[in-house]
Structures are given as C-alpha cells and as structure tokens.
C-alpha positions as CSV (number, residue, x, y, z in Angstrom):
1,M,164.6,69.5,110.7
2,F,164.8,73.3,111.1
3,D,167.1,74.8,113.6
4,I,165.3,77.6,115.4
5,T,167.5,80.0,117.3
6,P,166.1,82.5,119.7
7,L,165.8,86.0,118.3
8,V,166.5,87.5,121.7
9,I,170.0,87.0,123.3
10,P,169.8,86.4,127.0
11,G,171.3,89.3,129.0
12,V,171.1,91.8,126.2
13,P,168.4,94.5,126.5
14,S,166.0,94.7,123.6
15,S,164.6,97.8,122.0
16,P,161.6,98.4,124.4
17,E,164.0,97.9,127.4
18,M,166.5,100.4,125.9
19,L,163.7,103.0,125.4
20,I,162.6,102.6,129.1
21,V,166.2,103.1,130.2
22,L,166.6,106.2,128.0
23,L,163.3,107.6,129.3
24,I,164.5,107.2,132.9
25,A,167.8,108.8,132.1
26,V,166.1,111.8,130.6
27,L,163.8,112.1,133.6
28,L,166.7,111.8,136.1
29,F,169.3,114.0,134.4
30,G,167.3,116.2,132.0
31,A,167.8,116.4,128.3
32,N,170.5,119.1,128.5
33,K,172.8,117.2,130.8
34,I,172.8,113.9,128.9
35,P,175.4,115.0,126.2
36,K,177.7,116.3,129.0
37,L,177.3,113.0,130.9
38,A,178.1,111.0,127.8
39,R,181.1,113.1,127.0
40,S,182.5,112.8,130.5
41,T,181.9,109.1,130.5
42,G,183.8,108.8,127.2
43,E,186.7,110.8,128.5
44,A,186.8,108.6,131.6
45,M,186.9,105.5,129.5
46,G,189.7,106.9,127.4
47,E,191.7,107.7,130.5
48,F,191.1,104.2,131.8
49,K,192.3,102.6,128.6
50,K,195.4,104.9,128.5
51,G,196.2,103.9,132.1
52,R,195.7,100.3,131.4
53,Q,198.0,100.5,128.4
54,E,200.7,102.2,130.5
55,V,200.5,99.5,133.1
56,E,200.7,96.7,130.5
57,Q,203.7,98.4,128.9
58,E,205.4,98.6,132.3
59,L,204.7,95.0,133.0
60,Q,206.1,94.0,129.6
61,D,209.2,96.1,130.2
62,M,209.7,94.4,133.6
63,A,209.3,91.0,132.0
64,D,211.9,91.8,129.3
65,P,215.2,90.4,130.6
66,E,217.4,92.3,128.2
67,M,217.5,96.0,128.9
68,E,220.0,98.2,127.2
69,E,222.2,100.5,129.2
70,G,221.0,103.5,127.2
71,D,217.5,103.0,128.6
72,D,216.3,105.3,131.3
73,D,215.0,102.4,133.2
74,F,218.3,100.5,133.2
75,V,219.1,98.9,136.6
76,D,222.4,97.3,137.4
77,T,221.5,93.9,138.9
78,E,225.0,92.9,140.0
79,P,225.3,92.6,143.8
80,V,227.5,95.1,145.6
81,T,230.1,93.5,147.9
82,S,231.5,95.1,151.0
83,E,234.9,95.4,149.4
84,E,233.5,97.6,146.6
85,T,231.8,99.9,149.1
86,A,235.0,100.2,151.2
87,T,237.1,101.2,148.2
88,E,234.6,103.8,147.1
89,E,234.7,105.6,150.5
C-alpha cells in the first residue's frame, strides 16, 4: 500500500561518515593546510576541465569536413603528384 523508499542511498556517505572523514583530514593535514589543499584541488579540477574542453574542441574541428582557407588549421588535402613537384623545382 505504501511505497517505502530507503532514506540512505547506497554508496553515498551519510553525515556521521562525512564527519569521520573530516576529522581524519584535520588530523592528517592540520587545520591550517586544509584550505590550501582545497584551493589547489579546485585549481587542478579547473585545469582538467579546461584541457578536456580543448581536446573536445580539437576533435570537433577534426570531424568538421568543411574548413575554410582563412582558418589557421587549414590543410590542403589534394594529393601532390610527381609532375607538380618536378615543375616546382
């Protein structure tokens, strides 16, 4: 009759577990170093996201079949024959 859903989601730490983790972090790193550690972790995550976006943009550019000649990344895909190289020399 009543649908009873669990109040605790499996795999997600609850409040007492988070307090224990926080206490261990304070004991290991000290209260003064935790803000520095959090800041450096945030900066690292930002750099990771920026790098991932750059790679995704490069892949998207490579997948785009129509590149304009004005682009810096323009590549001439026509094959060069031996006659063309002989006339250029």
